[in-house]
N, C-alpha and C positions, 0 to 999 in steps of 0.2 A: 285151042288155048284162046282165051279172051282177056285182052288187057283194057285198061280204062277208055283208051280211044275207041276200039272197036264196040265197046259197050255202049258208049254214048251214041255211036253211029246206029247201032241196032235199035236202041230205045226209040230214036227219032223216026227210024223207018217203020217200026211195027206199031207205033202208037200215033202216027200222024193223022189217022182218020178219026181219032177219038178225042185227042187234045190238041191244043194250040202249041206251037214250038215253045213258048215261054213255060208253059205248064209241064211239058215233057221234060225240059231242063231241070225244073224244080223237082219233079218226081225222081228224076235220075240222080240228082245230088242228095235227096233224101235217102234213097236206097244206099248209095255209096257210103253215106255217113252212118246210118243206122245198122246196116247189115254188115258193112266191111270196115267200118271205122275210119274210113277215109274222108278227111275234110276237103273243103273246097280248094284250099291252097295246095293240098297234096296232089291234086289233079294235074296241075301245071308242072310240079316239082318231079312227079314220077308218073307219067302218063302211060308208061308200059307196064305198070304194076298188074300182075295176073290175078284175075277174079275167078271165084267158084262158078263155073258155067251153070250148074245145077241150080244154084240158088237164083241166078238171073233168070233161067227157063221158068222156074216156078213162079217167080214174081211177075214175069211178063204174061204167063198163061192167065193168071187172075186178073191182071190190068186189062187185058184184052176182052175180058168178059165184063169190063166196066166196074169191077170191085174196087171200091175206094182204097188208096194207098194206106189210110189209117187203119182199115180193117184188115188188111193184109199183114201189116206189122203188128196189129194188135194193141196199138196205142197211139195217143196223140200228145204233144206238148201243149200245156195251157198255163199261163201265169208262171212259167219257169219250172213247172212240174209235169211228171208223166202221169197220164190218165190212161187207164186200160179201156178199151173200147171194143165192142163187136156190135153185131146187127140188132141188138136190143136197145142200143142208145144212140142218140145224135152224136156226130162227131163235133167236139168242141170247136168253136169258131172265134175269130179275132174280135168280131163285134161284141161277143159276150166277155171277152176280156175288157173291152171299154166299159162295159156295164159294171164289172167287178171293181174296176179302178175308180169309177164315178162314186160308188158306194163307199170305198175306202176314203177317198178324198173328203166326202160329204160327212163321214163319222168324225174325221179329224183324230183327235186324242181320246175320244170317248169310246173305250173298247169294252166297257163293263156293261155289255148290252145283250139282248136276246134277238136272234135273227131266225126267220123262217124262209126257207126256199122251196117254193111250190113247183112240182114238176121237175124234180132234180136231174133225172137222167143219169149221166155219168157221175154226177155229183161234182162236176167241175166248178160251179159256182159256189156251192156250200163248202166245199173243201178249201177252196182259194181264200174265201172269207174267213173260215176258221183258222187257216194258217196265218193270214195277214193281220187279223184282228184279235188274236189271242189276248186275253182269255174270254173273248165273247162266247156265249153259249149258242150253238147252231143246231136247228132242227131242219130235217129235209123230208119232203113227202113226195110220193110218186104213185101212179095207179099200177105200175108194172113191177111185179116181183123180181123179174130178170134184171130189170134196170137197178133196182135197189140192192141187188147182189153186187153188181159191178160198182155201184157207188160206194157200198160198205168196204169193198176191197180197196178202192182208190183212197178212202179216208185212212184205212189202216196202213197202206203202203206209203202215204205221205205223212203218216204219223200225226194226225189230228183226230179229234173226238167230234163226231157229229152223230146225232140222234136220228135214225132213219125210221119211217113208218109208211105202210101202205095206205093210200088214201084215194078214193074218187072224189075229187073236190067238187064235182058237178052234183053229186047226190048225198055227200057226207059233210059234216061240219068239222072243224079243227078246234082243238083244246089249246089253250095257252094264251099268254100275253106277250107281245113282241114289240121291240123298238123299230125293227125293220122286217118288212116282208118284200121278198123279191120273187120274180117269176120270169121265165123265158118260156111262155106257153105255146101251143100249136097256134100258128098264125098265117100260114101259107093257104091262101083259098084254093079250092079245087080247080077253078078256072085258071090258075097260075101254073099248074102242072105242065102245061105245053112249053112253058119257058125253062123248065128244069131238066138237067142232065139225067141220063139214064143211071149214071153212078149213085145219084141221090135216089131216084125213083125206085130203082130196083133193089137197093140195099138198106137204106136208113128207114127206121120204123115210122111208118105212115101215120100211126096214131100220135106221134110227137111232133109231127109236121103240119098236117092238114086240118082244115076247118071248113064247114060248109059255107058256100058263098052266100047263102041266105041268112048267115048269122055269124059274121066274121068277128064280131067282138064277144062271143059266147064265153070263152075263158076269161078275158078281161073283165067282163061284167061280174062274172061269178066270183073271181077273186077279190075284186073290189068290194063286193058285198061281204064276202068272209073277212076281209081285213078291217072292215068297219067295226066288227065284233072282237077282232083279235089284236088290233093296233093300240098301243098305249096312247094316251093323249100327246099330241105332237109326234106320233110315230110316223114313219116315212114308208111309202110303197113305191118299189121300183119295178119297171116292166121293160123288158125288150120287146120291140114291136115291129109289125108289118109296116114299111115305109109309107104305104098308101093309106093307112088308117090313123096316122098320128093326131090330126085335128079331131077326128071323130072320138078317139079315146080321151083327149084332153076335155072335150065337151061332156062326155060320159061322166068323168070324175067330178067336173064342176057341178053337173046336176045331182050327184051323189052326195054332195057336201065336202068334198076335199079342197084344199087350197094349196097355195105356193106350188102350182103345177108347173113343171118345166118339161118342155119337149126339146130333146137333145139330138143333134145330128151325130153320125159316126164319121169315121176317117174318109168315107166315101162321100160325104155330104148328103147323106140320106137320113131322114127322120128314123131314128133307131131305138131310143130310149125316152122313158117318161118317168118323172119323179112326182109324187104327190104327197102332201102332209094331211093326217087326219086331225080334225079339229079337236 
């Protein structure tokens, strides 16, 4: 028999070689809430509550193999909504929530707009903007058919309308005229892999993460070129960026004729977002 107290002790013991204690605690609380419906306050009220040991065993087996908790559960929360995730899409992260909130604040009350999300992945950005900025028309593209299937499911389950298309933006053009174009493209350079954890390297899609060290602005440059043809006059381009390339991206945008460029830090005080306006 396993109660909450022994569960927490076991999680700490078996995951200590993989995660820091703070993260083990966070994963444990997530499992208790998502799989057993036990909230944080319940832990202290009823620490002797008996858990299904088979569920715990299965969860731990996958965690020990470095599988991210979000892929084990099959979903992650983003902007207050549940998004299905699997190994075909990146796990939505808090930094992207900050980007979405910046766009919403920048739009203010003007919701009669067209938005394009390039490299949509799980659809978390596109779906969140469609939800918060209704009746904005939202279009999203990705190179991966598998990712688009997940994104379409997330749009349907969160009851929003988003148009999804498969596009290889490096070799293909995009049709349409947009007020906002947003992208969180691959921006981790190959040389940065040594700083990343196995749960990211072994499970999250590499095509959505990494870019060659010799061309770190590849996707930013290409999307900026596309946006010159697809943004309306005064339209805005938003990027999530690699913290090490913020100034280079700003310079690139200036050289391409964008103005009103803003480099914004995230909650961790890292350069993480850029906004630019098309002339």
